[in-house]
C-alpha positions as CSV (number, residue, x, y, z in Angstrom):
1,M,2.8,-16.7,-21.4
2,D,0.5,-17.2,-24.3
3,P,1.9,-17.4,-27.9
4,D,1.9,-14.4,-30.2
5,G,-1.5,-13.4,-31.7
6,T,-3.7,-14.5,-28.8
7,G,-4.9,-11.0,-27.9
8,K,-2.7,-10.0,-24.8
9,S,-1.9,-6.6,-26.1
10,T,-5.4,-6.0,-27.4
11,L,-6.8,-6.9,-24.0
12,F,-4.5,-4.3,-22.2
13,E,-5.3,-1.6,-24.8
14,I,-9.1,-2.2,-24.1
15,I,-8.5,-2.1,-20.3
16,A,-6.4,1.1,-20.7
17,G,-9.2,2.7,-22.7
18,C,-7.0,3.2,-25.8
19,L,-9.0,0.8,-27.8
20,H,-12.8,0.3,-27.8
21,P,-14.2,-3.1,-28.7
22,L,-16.9,-3.3,-31.4
23,P,-20.4,-3.9,-30.2
24,P,-21.2,-7.6,-30.0
25,P,-23.0,-9.2,-32.9
26,D,-26.5,-10.6,-32.5
27,M,-26.5,-13.7,-30.4
28,L,-28.9,-16.5,-31.0
29,L,-30.2,-18.9,-28.3
30,N,-32.1,-21.8,-29.7
31,V,-32.3,-20.0,-33.1
32,T,-34.0,-17.0,-31.3
33,P,-32.3,-13.6,-31.0
34,S,-31.2,-13.1,-27.4
35,P,-31.6,-9.8,-25.5
36,M,-28.4,-8.0,-24.8
37,L,-28.9,-8.5,-21.1
38,T,-28.4,-12.2,-21.5
39,Y,-24.7,-11.9,-22.2
40,T,-23.6,-8.6,-20.7
41,V,-22.3,-10.2,-17.5
42,F,-19.8,-12.9,-17.5
43,G,-17.2,-14.5,-15.2
44,Y,-13.8,-16.1,-15.6
45,P,-13.0,-19.1,-13.4
46,A,-9.2,-18.9,-13.0
47,Q,-7.3,-22.1,-12.9
48,H,-5.3,-20.7,-9.9
49,P,-7.6,-18.2,-8.1
50,L,-5.0,-16.8,-5.7
51,L,-2.8,-14.2,-7.3
52,A,0.6,-13.6,-6.0
53,A,2.4,-10.3,-5.8
54,Q,4.3,-11.0,-9.0
55,H,1.0,-11.2,-10.9
56,A,-0.1,-7.8,-9.6
57,Q,3.3,-6.3,-10.5
58,D,3.0,-7.8,-14.0
59,V,-0.4,-6.1,-14.4
60,A,1.0,-2.8,-13.2
61,F,4.1,-3.0,-15.4
62,S,2.1,-4.0,-18.6
63,G,-0.5,-1.3,-17.9
64,R,2.2,1.4,-17.6
65,L,3.7,0.2,-21.0
66,Y,0.4,0.4,-22.8
67,L,-1.1,3.4,-21.0
68,G,2.0,5.5,-21.6
69,R,0.9,5.9,-25.2
70,C,-2.4,7.6,-24.5
71,V,-2.7,8.7,-20.8
72,S,-0.8,11.1,-18.6
73,P,1.6,9.6,-15.9
74,K,-0.8,10.6,-13.1
75,G,-3.8,9.1,-15.0
76,I,-1.8,5.9,-15.5
77,D,-1.3,5.3,-11.8
78,T,-5.0,6.1,-11.2
79,R,-6.2,3.7,-13.8
80,I,-3.9,0.9,-12.6
81,D,-5.0,1.4,-9.0
82,V,-8.7,1.2,-10.0
83,F,-8.0,-1.9,-12.1
84,I,-6.1,-3.7,-9.4
85,D,-8.8,-2.7,-6.9
86,D,-11.5,-4.1,-9.3
87,L,-9.5,-7.3,-9.4
88,T,-9.5,-7.3,-5.6
89,L,-5.7,-7.3,-5.5
90,T,-5.5,-4.3,-3.1
91,C,-4.2,-6.7,-0.4
92,V,-1.1,-7.3,-2.6
93,T,1.7,-4.8,-2.4
94,I,3.0,-3.6,-5.7
95,S,6.7,-2.8,-5.2
96,P,9.9,-3.4,-7.0
97,P,11.7,-6.6,-6.1
98,Q,14.2,-6.2,-3.2
99,V,17.8,-7.3,-3.9
100,T,19.8,-8.5,-0.9
101,R,23.1,-10.2,-0.4
102,E,21.8,-12.7,2.1
103,R,21.8,-16.3,1.1
104,W,19.5,-19.1,2.0
105,G,20.7,-20.9,5.2
106,S,23.0,-18.1,6.4
């Protein structure tokens, strides 16, 4: 987990629609103003591109925490489903961990 002050909460508030980012400042390319289209699309190359179920659960849990302040419970589930679908995590099941009494090797 990143240290305090790196923007994790702000990111989730933006994703949740509770906070709206300011418009970007003018960007210069070779000292020339660049059109907005130049930097409206971006990508993020993840260090570990395959996300496990735990990551999807973390996204859902955090989303519920932050969305609960400004969105109805039904709206929360809808937004989380759309967000996870946008991340192409729909193949990952989001469910609470299962507790069993079985032990390894038994």
